[in-house]
MINU-418080 format. One line per 10 residues: number of its first residue (from 0); their letters; for each residue x, z, y of C-alpha. Coordinates in steps of 0.2 Angstrom, whole numbers, plus 5000, padded with zeros to 4 digits. Layout:
% residues N
NUM) a) X Z Y; ... $
***
This chain:
% residues 55
0) mnvndasvle) 5059 5022 5063; 5069 5021 5079; 5057 5014 5092; 5072 5010 5103; 5079 4998 5090; 5077 4980 5094; 5071 4975 5077; 5058 4989 5077; 5052 4984 5094; 5050 4966 5088 $
10) minnliaskr) 5040 4972 5073; 5029 4983 5084; 5026 4969 5096; 5021 4958 5082; 5008 4971 5075; 5001 4972 5093; 4999 4954 5095; 4992 4951 5077; 4980 4965 5078; 4975 4963 5096 $
20) lnenqilqlv) 4977 4981 5100; 4971 4989 5115; 4981 5001 5126; 4976 5017 5117; 4979 5009 5100; 4997 5003 5106; 5001 5021 5111; 4995 5028 5094; 5005 5014 5085; 5021 5019 5094 $
30) nlasisdnlk) 5018 5037 5091; 5015 5033 5072; 5031 5022 5072; 5042 5036 5077; 5037 5047 5062; 5036 5033 5050; 5051 5028 5039; 5046 5009 5037; 5033 4996 5040; 5023 5000 5024 $
40) elkenmrwek) 5022 5019 5029; 5017 5014 5047; 5003 5003 5040; 4997 5018 5029; 4998 5030 5043; 4988 5018 5054; 4975 5016 5040; 4974 5035 5038; 4972 5038 5057; 4959 5025 5058 $
50) fksky) 4949 5033 5043; 4952 5050 5051; 4945 5045 5068; 4929 5039 5060; 4924 5057 5055 $
***
């Protein structure tokens, strides 16, 4: 996804607000958004990163 696109930024802002992300999580989200193709893939990547960080 193009993180410079207004609709993508709005979606990212909505995710940040709804999940009450902290600064580190926001940075990780933006990094994942740049390599994700769509919202579904972004959410999958977020879950994978969360799972990965536990172990």
